[in-house]
N, C-alpha and C positions, 0 to 999 in steps of 0.2 A: 156414036154419040148417045144412042139410046141406052147402052150398057152403063155409061157413066151415070145417067139419070137413075137407072134402076139401082145401081150400087149406092148412089148418094141417098136415095130414099131409104134403103135398108139400113145404112149406116147412121142415119139420123134418128132411127127408132130407138127405143130404150135399149141400153147396153145389155147384151147377152152373148154368151159364148155360142149359143145356137145360131145366131145371125152371122157371126164371124165364120163359124164352121160351114154354114150354108154358102157363103161367098167363096170360101176356100174350095169347097166341093165343085161349085160352078166353074171356077177358074181352072181347076184341075182337069175337068172334063173338056173345057173349051179354052185352050191356052191363048187364043186371040183376045180373051177378056182380060189378060194380064195388063196390057198397056193402059186401058181405062182405069183399072184398079190402082196401078202405081201412080197415075196422074192425080188420083184423089189423095195421095199421101201429102200433097202440097196444097190441099184445099184451104181456102181462106177461113173456113169454119173449123176451128181446132178440133172439135169433137169428131168431125168427119175425117180429118187428116189422121188423128190418133187411131181411130178404129180401122181405117184403111191400112195404116202402117202395121197394126196388129195382125190383120189378115195377111199382109205381105210377109211378116215375120214367120207365120205358120207355113206359108207357101215356100219360104226359103229353106225350111227344114226338109221339105219334100223335093224341091227343084232348085237347088242352089245355082245351077247353071243359068237360070233365068235372070239372076241378079248380077252375075259377073259383069255384063255390059254397063251396069249402073253403079259399079264400085266407086268410081271417082265422083260421081254425082252425090252418092250417099255421104262421102267424106266431106264434100263441099257444103252440103246442107246441114251437117251435124252441128256446127257452132251456132247456127241460127234456128235450131229446133225450138218451136214456140211452146212446147209443153214437155215436162219431164218424162212423161210416158213415151212420147215420140222419140225423144233422145235415147231413152233406154232401148226401145225397139230397134232404132237404127243401129245402135251399137251391137245389139244382138245379131242383126242381119250381117253386119260387117264381120263379126266374130265367126260366123258360120261359113263365110266365103274364103276361098283360097287366096293367098297373097300372090298376085300375078304381076308381071311387068316390073317396073321400077319400084324401089322401096317407097312406101307411102309416108314420107317424112311428116307431112301435115297431120296425118292420122296418129302417128307415133307421138308427135308433140302434143296433140290434143289429149291423148291418153295420159301422158306423163303429167300434164298440167291439171287434169281433172281427177286422177285416181285417188288423190288424198285431199281433195278440196272439200272443206266442210260445207260449202254451198251446194254440193251435189248430193243426190239421194244415195243411199247405200247401194242400190242396184247399179247405178251409173258408176260409182267408185269401183265396185267389184268388177264390172265389165271392162272398165278402162284398164284395170290391172291385168286382167286375163288377156285382153287384146294386146296390151303392150308386151306382155310375155310372148304371145304368139308371134308378134312382129319381130321380136328379138331373136326368135328361133330362125328367122330368115337372115338376120344380120347379127350374128352371135357376138360381135365385138360390143354391141349395145347392152348385152346382158349385165356387164359390170355396172354400167350406168343405172340400169333398172334396180339392180341389187342395192346400190348405194342409196337410192331414193327410198326403197322399202325399208332398209335397215335403219335409216335415220328418222323414219316416222315414229312418233311416240304412240305405241299401241293403245295406251289407256285413253287417248282422246278419240278413238274410233269405235264404231259399233262392232258387235260380235261378228257380223257378216264380213265387214271390211278386214278385221283382224284375222279371221279364218282364211280369207282369200290371200291376204299378205303372207301369212305363215306358210300356206301351201305352195305359193309361188317361190318363196325363199327356199323351201325344201327342194323344189325342182331345180332351181338354179344351183344350189349347193351340190346336189347329186350330179349335175352335169360337170361342175368344176372338179369333183372327185374323180370322175371318169377320165378327165383330161390329164390327170397327174400320173 
């Protein structure tokens, strides 16, 4: 319990990459601190939850295997993310993880519904597109569905970042279809 309090205190200070890096280093050296940190991603204080999720996203790049047991939990928490930054970071963590077990239909549906949603940030839209594509690589019959969604989107209504991600994914899908012929 002491570690949760220590992390909470650090995360409540002014935002700095140095503090996040300090937490990441601490957890890297002492993996038993991972559980207290991941618990803070659901803290009632949004600032704490957001910063804890940021530290977890950095840890996921180093130790993705730590997050595999939390895959389903992350998917379940995604729609209720209390902050756009938390949603983006959760999507980033999910994107970095391997798709194991049954196809995550809930996650795929979430990505399809949010990748072109004007109510979402550019980063969330782009990550949803990338994650939908990654999931389609597991269930390739869904690639055509993703392609239809992306082709029917009117590019002029989207940001440069979303248009670029859309264009790159369509290129990948089209190159896969060419290889099939």
